[in-house]
C-alpha positions in Angstrom: 116.4 63.8 87.2 119.4 62.6 85.3 120.0 63.0 81.6 117.1 64.8 79.8 116.0 67.6 77.6 112.7 69.4 78.2 111.3 71.6 75.4 108.8 74.3 76.3 106.7 76.9 74.5 105.1 80.1 75.7 101.5 80.1 74.6 100.3 82.8 72.1 103.9 83.9 71.5 106.8 83.1 69.1 108.9 82.1 72.1 110.3 78.6 72.5 113.0 77.1 74.7 114.8 74.1 76.1 116.1 73.0 79.5 118.9 70.4 79.6 120.3 68.4 82.5 123.2 65.9 82.3 124.6 63.7 85.0 125.4 60.1 84.1 126.5 61.0 80.6 128.8 63.7 81.9 130.3 61.5 84.5 130.9 58.7 81.9 132.7 61.2 79.6 134.8 62.7 82.3 135.8 59.3 83.6 137.5 58.5 80.2 140.4 61.0 80.9 141.9 62.7 83.9 140.7 66.2 83.2 141.7 69.3 85.2 138.8 70.8 87.2 138.3 73.8 84.9 138.4 71.6 81.8 135.7 69.4 83.4 133.5 72.5 83.8 134.1 73.6 80.2 133.3 70.2 78.8 130.1 70.1 80.9 129.0 73.5 79.5 129.9 72.5 76.0 127.8 69.3 76.3 124.8 71.2 77.6 125.2 73.7 74.8 125.3 71.1 72.1 122.2 69.4 73.5 120.4 72.7 73.5 121.5 73.7 70.0 120.7 70.2 68.6 117.1 70.7 69.7 116.8 73.8 67.4 117.6 71.7 64.3 114.9 69.8 62.4 117.3 67.4 60.8 118.6 63.9 61.3 122.3 64.3 62.0 124.5 65.9 64.6 125.8 69.2 65.8 129.2 69.8 67.4 131.0 72.7 69.1 134.7 72.7 68.7 137.2 75.1 70.3 140.6 75.4 68.8 143.4 77.6 70.3 147.1 78.0 70.8 149.0 77.8 74.0 148.5 75.3 76.8 144.9 74.6 75.8 144.8 72.9 72.3 141.2 72.0 71.6 137.9 70.7 72.9 134.8 69.4 71.3 131.3 68.3 72.3 128.7 66.7 70.1 125.0 65.8 70.2 122.9 64.0 67.5 119.2 63.9 66.8 118.8 60.8 69.1 120.1 62.7 72.1 123.4 60.9 72.1 126.3 63.0 73.4 130.1 62.8 73.6 133.0 65.1 74.3 136.8 65.3 74.4 139.6 67.8 75.1 143.4 68.1 74.7 145.5 70.4 76.7 148.8 70.7 78.5 149.1 71.0 82.3 148.4 74.6 83.4 147.9 75.7 87.0 145.2 78.0 85.8 143.0 75.0 85.0 143.1 73.8 88.6 140.3 76.1 89.6 136.7 75.0 88.6 134.4 78.0 88.5 133.0 78.4 85.0 134.1 78.2 81.3 135.6 81.6 81.9 138.5 80.0 83.7 139.6 78.3 80.5 138.4 80.8 78.0 140.5 83.5 79.6 143.7 81.4 79.1 143.2 80.7 75.4 145.5 82.2 72.7 144.0 83.0 69.3 140.8 80.9 70.1 138.1 80.0 67.5 134.8 78.3 68.2 133.3 76.3 65.4 129.6 75.2 65.2 129.4 72.2 62.9 126.1 70.9 61.6 126.3 67.6 59.9 123.0 66.2 58.5 122.9 62.5 57.7 121.6 63.6 54.3 122.5 67.0 52.8 125.3 69.6 52.9 127.3 70.3 56.0 127.4 73.7 57.6 130.1 75.4 59.7 129.7 78.6 61.6 132.6 80.5 63.2 132.0 82.1 66.6 134.1 84.8 68.1 135.4 83.9 71.6 135.5 87.4 72.8 133.0 87.1 75.6 133.9 86.0 79.2 131.7 82.9 79.0 130.7 80.2 76.5 127.1 81.2 76.9 127.9 84.8 76.1 129.8 83.8 72.9 126.9 81.7 71.7 124.3 84.3 72.5 126.3 86.9 70.5 126.5 84.5 67.5 122.7 83.9 67.5 121.9 87.6 67.9 124.3 88.8 65.2 124.9 86.0 62.8 121.7 83.9 63.0 119.7 87.1 63.8 117.5 85.1 66.2 117.2 86.8 69.7 118.5 84.1 72.0 119.3 83.8 75.7 121.4 80.9 77.0 122.5 79.9 80.5 125.1 77.2 81.2 126.5 75.7 84.4 128.5 72.7 85.2 130.4 70.8 87.9 132.3 67.5 87.6 129.0 65.7 88.7 126.3 67.4 86.7 125.7 70.1 84.1 122.7 72.1 83.0 121.6 74.6 80.4 118.6 76.7 79.4 117.9 78.3 76.0 115.1 80.6 75.1 114.5 82.1 71.6 112.3 84.6 70.0 111.4 83.1 66.6 110.5 85.2 63.6 106.8 86.1 63.3 105.1 84.4 60.4 102.7 87.1 59.2 101.2 90.6 59.9 98.2 89.1 61.7 100.4 87.2 64.1 102.5 90.3 64.7 99.5 92.3 65.8 98.3 89.8 68.4 101.7 89.2 70.0 102.6 90.9 73.3 105.5 93.1 72.3 106.7 93.2 75.9 107.1 89.5 76.2 110.7 89.2 75.1 112.1 91.9 77.3 110.1 90.5 80.2 111.4 86.9 79.6 114.9 88.1 79.1 115.0 89.8 82.5 113.5 86.7 84.1 116.0 84.4 82.5 118.9 86.4 83.7 117.8 85.8 87.3 118.6 82.1 87.0 121.5 81.1 89.2 124.1 78.5 88.3 123.3 76.2 91.2 119.6 76.3 90.4 120.4 75.3 86.8 122.3 72.3 88.0 120.3 71.1 91.0 116.6 71.8 90.1 114.6 69.7 87.6 113.3 71.3 84.5 109.7 71.9 85.6 110.9 73.6 88.8 113.2 75.9 86.8 110.5 76.8 84.4 108.0 77.4 87.2 110.4 79.7 89.1 111.2 81.7 86.0 108.0 81.9 84.1 105.1 81.0 86.5 103.1 84.0 85.3 103.3 82.8 81.7 101.3 80.0 80.0 104.1 77.4 79.5 103.4 74.3 77.5 105.6 71.3 78.0 105.9 68.4 75.4 107.3 65.1 76.5 110.7 65.0 78.0 113.5 63.7 75.7 116.2 61.4 77.1 119.9 62.1 76.6 122.7 59.6 76.9 126.4 59.1 76.2 127.1 57.2 73.0 130.2 56.8 70.8 130.1 56.5 67.0 133.3 54.5 66.8 133.2 51.0 65.2 135.6 48.4 63.7 134.3 49.2 60.3 135.3 52.9 60.7 138.8 51.8 61.8 139.0 49.5 58.8 138.1 52.5 56.6 140.9 54.6 58.2 143.4 51.9 57.5 142.3 51.8 53.8 142.7 55.5 53.6 146.3 55.5 54.8 147.2 52.9 52.2 148.7 49.4 52.1 152.3 50.7 52.3 151.6 52.5 55.5 149.8 49.4 56.9 152.8 47.2 56.0 155.2 49.6 57.8 152.9 49.6 60.8 152.8 45.8 60.9 156.6 45.6 61.1 156.5 47.3 64.5 152.9 46.4 65.7 151.2 43.1 64.9 148.3 43.1 65.4 147.5 46.7 64.7 145.6 48.2 67.6 143.5 51.4 67.4 142.0 53.1 70.4 138.9 55.3 70.4 139.7 58.5 72.3 136.1 59.1 73.2 135.2 55.8 74.9 138.6 54.0 75.2 137.3 51.0 73.1 140.2 49.1 71.5 140.0 47.6 68.0 142.6 45.1 66.8 143.5 43.9 63.3 145.8 40.9 62.7 148.2 41.1 59.7 145.8 38.9 57.7 142.8 41.1 58.6 144.6 44.3 57.8 145.9 43.1 54.4 142.6 41.6 53.4 141.2 45.2 53.4 143.3 45.7 50.3 142.5 42.3 48.7 145.8 40.9 49.9 146.7 38.0 52.2 149.8 36.8 53.9 151.7 34.3 51.8 
């Protein structure tokens, strides 16, 4: 059990779900920066949440969660694409409240004027951005409220994280397709599954594998398990993207930068990869060369 996502279905019902576990990818991401304990937990929960939400999308592309706030905590983001590649980053000032690692509630309670964005970016097609109110004690609670009210899809989410591993579970009641389907569905199944899901403990979500979690929760249901999907850390940075960024700021800005920094170096905040451009390489992006 390391980095994986297990989809599941309840037979003869419109219920589907996912179980996510992250270990190596989480540790790789947290090793890039010296994060306070509570921020580590928040990033772990955000990564689990994006991996869960990405599985609900039938697109090629990526989904990200981004928290923006005022005060000592500035922002945090986590992202997952259709290949199961994840990454995350946060920016904040030192705050003694962040020294305690319990749950996302530790950070969320310290935020000033917070906003949570859900960004869906298909490789082809229009982008979508949803805004989630951060008025619940936990990240899972905020996301459940968004799905219940805005998306109007009954959803239950459980998230948990430490600095070593993170886990998440999502279960949804999908719309019924037709009247015949409505008649043969057990109307008590969603209330029953909701109660069972709420019995899941944080340490179980982190420590147990997906099949054990699903057996403990739903062993009296007919659960169908497709193949497990792998998750992994991956960064989308590249020298080509850095070159595009230099072109966007313009040749005058590049010339000014070369006066104080030659070669120009650009560091990726997500993976700490450094890209370097000599004066000749940078100017050639504009069809110019050193004389």
